[in-house]
C-alpha positions, 0 to 999 in steps of 0.5 A: 148746455142745449145746443143744435148741430148739423150732421150730413151723410156725405155721399160715400155714406149714402152709396154704402146705405148706412143712413138709418144706422147713423141717424139711430147712432145719434137718437140712442145717444139721446140726440133730438132730431129736429130737421131732415131732408136729402139736398143735393148740394152745388158749388155756390153753397159749398163755396160758402161752407168750406170757405176755408179751404175755397183757396186750397188745391184739394177744394175742386175734389171736396166740390166734386165728391159732395156733388156726387149724389144728394146727401142727407142733412140733419140738426141734432139738437141736445145737451153738449150736442156738438160734443156728443157728435163729434164722440159718435162720429170721430176724428176726421180721419178715420185711421185715427177713429176709435172703434164703435165710431161712425167714421172707424166702422163706415169710414175710407179715408179723410175725404170718404169718412162719411159724415160731416159735423159742424165742429162749432156753435158759430159753424153749426148756425151758419150751416143750419142757415144755409140749408134750413130754413127756420120753418124746417126746424122743428122742437118737440118734447119726448 
């Protein structure tokens, strides 16, 4: 089933200058890039994005990290895109990620794991809607 999913290259990934390498991994896996932009995240958006963490003690740290630099936001499309992106990124904790995954190769810790990825179809739809206007999403053959 063709799905769309969101990936953010987080501030720690931006600081490591691995944006091109990360995008290349997704493209080599057969995923299509259908939207791409840099965005400066702000607390109101993050309160919606991370609503499930809003009342937790570490929420302030998430906001501080995610607003420290602009991030690269992208929408990827392909068969089973959500699972495929998970496999390429690895689990949240880089210490538990397999060699060759983005988080193992570039991540340092759970908070500094280089990328955010949508974890479900519902999350992907919500996150696409928060970051992209319909006219910013493209679909093409090739």
